[in-house]
N, C-alpha and C positions, 0 to 999 in steps of 0.2 A: 258373174262378175259385174253385170250391169247394175245401174241404180235401180233399187226396188220401187214398185208402185207405192205411193205415199198415201196413207189413210188421212181422211179429213180431220182437222183439229182446229180449235179456235186459237187465234193469237193471244198470248198471255195478257192479262190485265196489268196495267202499269203499276197498280197498287201492290202487285205481287213481285215486282222486279227486285232483284238482289240489291242490297245496299252497296253503294260505291265506296271504295276506300279513299278516293280522291274527290276534290271539289272543283274539278275542271269545268270551265264554262266555254261554250262554243263562241268563238270570235270570228266573224265572217272574213276579216282581212287576213286571217292566218289559215283559213280552212279551204279544203276541197271537199266536194261531195262525190263519193264513189258509189255508183250503181253497179252492183256486183253480179255478173252472170245472169241477168234477167233475160235469158234467151228462151225461145219457145221450146227448145229441146228439154231444158231443165224444168220448165213449168209443166210440160206434158206428163210428168210423172205424178202430178197431182190431178184431182178432178178439178178442171178449170172453173166449174160453176159452184164449187163448195169451198168452205173455209179451209185454209186461210187465204186462198188466191185472190178473190175479189177485193178484200180489205187490204191485202198486201199491195196490190197495184194502186189502190186509191191513196194509201199512205205514202208510197214512194212518189207518186205524182205530186202530192201536196208538198213533200220535202223538196222535190226538184223545183217546183214553182217558187218556193221560198228562197232557195239557193240562187236562182236566176235574179230574183228581186233584190237580193243583198249583194250581188256581184260575186258570189262564190262559184268558182269553176266547177262544172259538172263533168265527171269522168266516168265513162263506161268501160267495163271489161267484158270480153266475149271470147269464148274458145273457138278456134277455127275448126272447120270440117276436114275430114280425111287427113289426119295428122300422120306425118312420117313416123314409123315405129321407132326410129332412132331418136327423133325429136321428142316423142311422147314418153319414151323410156319406161321408168318404173310405174307410171300411172297405169300402163296396160295390165300389169300384174294384179291391180286392185279393181279396175273399172272397165277393162276391155279396150277396144280400139278407139273409143271416143265417138265424137259426133260424125254422122254421115249426112245430116240434113237438119232443117229447123234451127239453123244457127242465128237467125235474125233476132234482134231484141223484140219482145212482145209489142204489138202495135200501140197499145195504150201508153207505152213509155219510150217510143222511138226517139232517138237522139235528135236534138235541134241542131241547126246549122253550126253554131259556135261551140257545141259540146265536143268533148274529146273522146275518141274511141281507141282503146288499147287492146292488143291481143293478150289473151290470158293463157299462159303456158303451164303454170303450176298452181298448187293450192293458193299460195300467196300471190296477190295481185302485183307485188313489187318485182317478181322474178322475170328476168329476160325481156323487159320492156323499158319504157322511158318514164314510168311513174315517179320513181325517186328523183331522177334528174329534173323532171318538170317541177316538182315541189320545191326542190332546192333552189333552182334558178328563180322561181317566183316568190321565194320567201315564205313558203307555206309549211307550217309544222303542226297542223291539225288535219285529221281525216275523218269525215263523217261517213259511216258505212251502212248501206242497206242492200237488200237483195237476198240471194240464196247461194249456198246452204250454210246455215249458221255454224254448225260444229265442224265444218270442213274449211272451205275457202275463206269465209268471213272471219272465223277464229284465227286461221293462219295469217291472214292479212293484218289483223289487229295485233297479233304477237310480233310480227316483223316490224310493223310501224313502231311499236313500243321500243323495240331493240334498235331502231334507227332514230330514237329521240323525237318521234312524231306522236302526238297525242291522238289515240284512236277513240272515236265515239261510236258505239253501236246503238242504233235506234231499234230498241227491242221489239216494237210492234211494226217495224218496217223491214223485218227479215223473216224468212221461213226456213223450215228444216225438215228432216225425215220424220220427226215426231215431236209432240209437245215436250216429251222428256229430254230429247236431245237439244231442242230449242232452249229450254230452261237451263240445261247444263252449260251450254255455250255462254249464255248471259252471265251465269254465276262465275264461270271461270274468268271471263274478261273483267267483270266488276271487282273481283278480288285480287287480280294479279297483273293486269296489263292495260286497263283502259277504263272508260266510263260508259255505263249503260244509261240511256235516256229514253223516255217515251217520245212519241212524235210531238205531242203537245208541248212538252218541255223544250224539245229542240227548236220547234217553231218559235216559241216564246223567246228563247235566248238569241236566235238569229235576228228576230225582229227588234228586240231591245238593243242589241249591240249595233245593229244597223242604224237605228235612230240616234244612238249615242255617239256615232262616229263624228269626228271633228270636221269632216269634209275632206280631209287629206286621204290619199291612198299611197300605197307603196310606189305605184307607177308615177304619180305626180312628184313624190319626193325624189325618185330616181332622176326624173327630168330636171328638177331644180338643181340637183347636185351636178349633173352634166353641164347645165347652163353656167353655173358659177365657176366651174373648173374649165369651161370652154373645151369640152371633149364630147365625143359622140355618146349618145345614151347607151349604146350597147357595150361601151367600155366601162360602165358602172356596174360591176358585179356586186349583187346585194350581199354576198358573203365575204367580200374582200375588205381588209383593213383600209379605212378611208384615208388614213395618213399616207399609205402607199400610193394613193391616187393623187396626192398633193393637196389634200384638204387641211388647211391650217385653222387655228382657233378664230381668227378674224372672219374668215369665210363661214365657219360653222356658226358663229354668232349671227351673221347676216341671215343665214338660212333659218335659224331658230326664230328670229324676230318675224320673219315672213310666215313661218308655220304657226307661231303664236297668234298672229292676226287671223289665221284660219281656224283657230279654236284649240290648238295644242296647249296643254297645261303643264308641260314639263319645264324644268329649269335647265340652265346651261350646265350646272354641275352634274345633274342627272344624265344629261346627254353625253358628257365627256367620260362617263363611266363605261360607255359602250364604244365599240370601234367599227362596227359594220352597219350598213344601211338596214339590213334585216333586223338587227338588234334595236336600232333607233325606231324603226316602224313599230315593232312589237311593244316597245316602251310607251310610245305615244298612244297606240291603240289600247293597251292595257289601262293607261291612265284615263282614257275616255270612258271605258267600261266601268272602272271604279267610281268615277265621278257620277255616272248615270245611276249606279247602284246606291250611292249615298244619298242622292236626291230622292230616290224612290223609297228609301227607308223611313 
């Protein structure tokens, strides 16, 4: 019932990645980076000195550095040791009793002080923890996924993200699996049904380009501005609440827009009024910034 020993295999070449059905782009202000189950326990089933492990660690490290640079929250999942059988439930039937040691994240990818660490209870990283709540509260609707194992937890997390209306991005050369075949199968499934598969270099390019295209505004600064104009505490400004219910009228909205336009926002008042929540306003402004950057590069 335990995880089998995993034979060495090379990470797939990005030129062989499946074609995506969607043309989604990573936008840092909308995204979180999920480093999925990169615990010593799970890496020990590979030969640590053979492919794909060294390249996997390097690629995830590069992705993490880019996320930090762009202000993308970095979130880790890790399974706990000595799980209660009732808590572990049906997982025991497939994989035995679970971790008894080596639960730490591999040293090369240890979480930084501001990174977020969540307990992993099921295949999907969204189950029985705060991941979905965190993303909703902070106005995030994209999740960039790397780690192990591709056809189990990573695939399950991508599928659940899709069903939660969160865009999942699988970094095809920053995940590993039981075999090359299962790795490729997981990528093909996601690309065709539930998400976007990107290479590390493509992901890094999109993160960097979008970061440079940013108007200088952030969701947090917009939240602060709204709290200030309404004379309420910032924690009263729920990014998913209808702003009319908070007391925001058209005069105050125009005042805010003029301030944001001075900081580089390119949307019109009419465009702004088509949306009703701060999260929607931010996504509109951020998308306009990315579109403007793309047109300049063309």
